[in-house]
C-alpha positions as a printed Julia matrix, in Angstrom:
225×3 Matrix{Float64}:
 -76.25  -70.46  103.11
 -75.09  -72.42  105.96
 -74.05  -76.43  105.11
 -75.12  -79.34  107.31
 -73.78  -82.91  106.6
 -76.0   -85.38  107.65
 -74.24  -88.84  108.4
 -76.48  -91.56  108.96
 -76.6   -95.53  106.97
 -80.42  -95.38  106.94
 -81.32  -93.71  104.12
 -84.91  -93.02  105.36
 -83.5   -91.39  108.59
 -81.44  -88.79  106.45
 -84.14  -88.18  103.54
 -86.31  -86.95  106.32
 -83.42  -84.69  108.08
 -82.49  -83.89  105.2
 -85.94  -82.44  104.12
 -86.64  -80.52  107.26
 -83.13  -78.89  107.33
 -83.54  -77.93  103.95
 -87.15  -76.71  104.63
 -85.29  -74.3   107.59
 -83.12  -72.88  104.91
 -79.8   -74.76  104.72
 -78.1   -76.49  102.04
 -76.92  -80.19  103.07
 -74.8   -83.0   102.27
 -75.31  -86.74  102.77
 -73.05  -89.51  103.96
 -73.94  -93.38  104.63
 -70.46  -94.13  106.31
 -67.92  -92.59  108.11
 -65.08  -92.68  105.53
 -67.54  -90.83  102.51
 -68.0   -88.19  105.51
 -64.57  -87.65  106.3
 -64.28  -86.69  102.18
 -66.88  -84.57  102.69
 -65.89  -82.62  105.92
 -62.63  -82.06  103.83
 -63.41  -81.27  100.19
 -67.28  -80.03  101.51
 -66.33  -77.91  104.74
 -69.87  -78.19  106.37
 -70.74  -75.46  109.14
 -72.29  -78.9   111.51
 -72.26  -82.37  111.36
 -75.37  -84.75  112.3
 -73.99  -87.84  112.98
 -75.56  -90.92  114.2
 -73.18  -93.43  116.32
 -73.9   -96.67  114.26
 -72.05  -96.28  110.9
 -70.57  -99.33  108.79
 -66.5   -99.13  108.45
 -65.57  -96.11  110.53
 -68.28  -95.59  113.45
 -69.73  -92.31  114.49
 -67.52  -92.32  117.49
 -64.13  -93.05  115.42
 -65.29  -90.0   113.35
 -66.22  -87.53  116.31
 -62.82  -88.17  117.76
 -61.13  -87.51  114.3
 -63.19  -84.51  113.81
 -62.47  -82.79  116.93
 -58.6   -83.72  116.58
 -58.84  -81.39  113.48
 -60.85  -78.46  115.32
 -64.56  -77.35  116.5
 -66.81  -78.09  113.75
 -69.7   -78.71  115.55
 -71.67  -82.13  116.18
 -74.74  -83.3   117.22
 -74.88  -87.28  117.84
 -77.76  -89.75  116.82
 -77.87  -92.18  119.53
 -80.22  -95.29  119.86
 -82.7   -94.95  122.96
 -81.34  -96.35  125.8
 -77.92  -96.55  124.53
 -76.59  -94.56  127.45
 -73.24  -95.45  127.21
 -72.45  -94.31  123.61
 -74.06  -90.69  124.65
 -71.54  -90.55  127.47
 -68.48  -91.37  125.59
 -69.8   -88.83  122.55
 -70.17  -86.22  124.62
 -66.43  -86.92  126.23
 -65.08  -86.93  122.91
 -66.25  -83.29  122.0
 -70.48  -83.36  120.9
 -71.65  -80.63  121.41
 -75.39  -82.53  121.76
 -77.33  -85.58  121.3
 -80.75  -86.36  120.02
 -81.75  -89.7   120.63
 -83.75  -92.23  117.8
 -86.84  -92.01  117.53
 -86.7   -88.02  117.79
 -88.55  -85.43  116.27
 -87.14  -83.99  112.83
 -88.35  -80.58  114.08
 -86.82  -80.86  117.52
 -83.63  -81.93  115.57
 -83.41  -78.74  112.96
 -84.23  -76.41  116.29
 -81.25  -78.06  117.59
 -79.04  -77.45  114.67
 -79.85  -74.01  114.76
 -79.25  -73.49  118.47
 -75.82  -75.46  118.15
 -74.52  -73.04  114.84
 -76.27  -69.95  116.95
 -74.13  -70.78  119.8
 -71.09  -71.96  118.21
 -70.72  -68.23  116.51
 -71.29  -66.08  119.28
 -68.87  -63.77  120.62
 -67.47  -64.72  123.83
 -68.86  -64.4   126.97
 -68.37  -60.76  128.92
 -66.38  -61.33  132.33
 -62.87  -61.68  130.93
 -60.51  -63.46  133.4
 -62.16  -65.61  136.42
 -59.35  -66.7   139.17
 -60.73  -68.93  142.21
 -58.13  -70.52  144.06
 -56.08  -71.6   141.31
 -58.81  -72.06  138.9
 -58.44  -69.81  136.17
 -61.31  -68.96  133.68
 -60.35  -66.73  130.56
 -63.41  -65.88  128.46
 -61.65  -64.16  125.37
 -59.17  -67.2   124.54
 -61.37  -69.78  126.25
 -58.18  -71.23  127.92
 -58.68  -72.51  131.87
 -55.77  -72.92  134.19
 -55.59  -75.33  137.43
 -52.85  -74.82  139.62
 -50.79  -73.08  136.63
 -51.62  -76.6   134.63
 -53.68  -75.96  131.34
 -57.08  -77.83  130.93
 -58.18  -79.41  128.04
 -61.96  -78.75  127.91
 -64.15  -79.01  124.91
 -66.47  -76.28  124.04
 -69.67  -77.07  125.73
 -67.58  -77.94  128.82
 -66.21  -74.28  129.12
 -69.59  -72.76  128.04
 -71.01  -74.46  131.19
 -68.4   -73.82  133.48
 -67.9   -70.07  132.74
 -71.52  -69.97  133.32
 -71.76  -71.35  137.06
 -68.52  -69.34  137.56
 -70.03  -65.92  136.57
 -73.28  -66.81  138.68
 -71.0   -67.96  142.13
 -73.47  -69.7   144.75
 -76.62  -69.22  142.09
 -78.4   -72.57  141.9
 -79.0   -73.44  138.85
 -81.82  -76.72  137.85
 -80.85  -79.26  135.41
 -83.6   -77.74  132.73
 -82.51  -74.01  133.45
 -78.97  -75.1   132.25
 -80.03  -76.55  129.76
 -82.15  -73.27  128.5
 -78.96  -71.13  129.45
 -76.43  -73.03  128.35
 -77.29  -75.02  125.57
 -80.25  -72.96  124.55
 -82.94  -75.06  124.6
 -86.42  -73.79  125.99
 -87.76  -76.98  127.08
 -85.19  -80.14  127.65
 -86.31  -83.29  126.71
 -83.04  -84.58  127.91
 -81.29  -83.32  130.98
 -78.89  -86.07  131.12
 -76.4   -84.15  128.93
 -76.31  -81.63  131.74
 -75.25  -84.43  134.48
 -72.42  -85.79  132.11
 -70.98  -82.65  131.4
 -71.0   -82.08  135.17
 -69.31  -85.15  135.87
 -66.42  -84.33  133.56
 -66.05  -80.88  134.71
 -65.46  -82.38  138.29
 -62.89  -84.6   136.77
 -60.86  -81.89  135.23
 -61.12  -79.27  137.64
 -61.47  -80.68  140.97
 -58.3   -81.42  143.12
 -60.83  -84.33  144.68
 -63.77  -85.31  141.83
 -65.34  -87.27  145.15
 -65.26  -84.44  147.31
 -66.0   -81.32  144.91
 -64.67  -77.92  146.25
 -66.27  -75.78  142.76
 -69.11  -77.6   141.44
 -71.47  -78.93  144.26
 -74.94  -81.14  144.09
 -77.83  -79.26  145.81
 -79.85  -82.44  146.09
 -83.34  -82.08  144.49
 -82.74  -78.7   142.72
 -79.4   -79.01  140.42
 -76.01  -77.26  140.53
 -74.1   -74.34  141.84
 -70.71  -73.1   141.5
 -68.6   -72.22  144.86
 -65.69  -69.61  144.66
């Protein structure tokens, strides 16, 4: 049985999330603070963490950074509505997704299933893509620019490889949420915008004048070889 760790200092939130996850067939672990969560990650070995940003002691962002230093354990961040800075930092640290409070427990459970499905999916077909010094390897999930390895999060790689595999085709934010994140109805496409900005800062020689990741105003984004 797949184990999900729910980390939130609000007992009511933990109880609701845990009940929905258990109803969907997940085993669950609970923590009210970062220190307890670290111990459960080390001892309980969950397959995914639902992580609130605001925690006593070690906060959610610091815990996310610690998780990423250990490996690719999937993380879904919970943030207060309007706290855009926390969401951006969380995604920069490698969180796979975020959900804003108040949220639908049913939606959160669906996102847990989607993130888990994508984290265990086989590597995308296509092998190796090369574009003017930019190299993407599907099997190793390595990315190089002018021979220099780049550090991309799992979702940054998924988004870049998807766009690069469909050169010059324009995708809306909703389409990218569906095709890359796996959500048929996106409630918050700011996730896409943040990931595109992060990718530009890493793969573009001049992020202010992107060569590969173009914005098509009023429509979405495309990859130009």
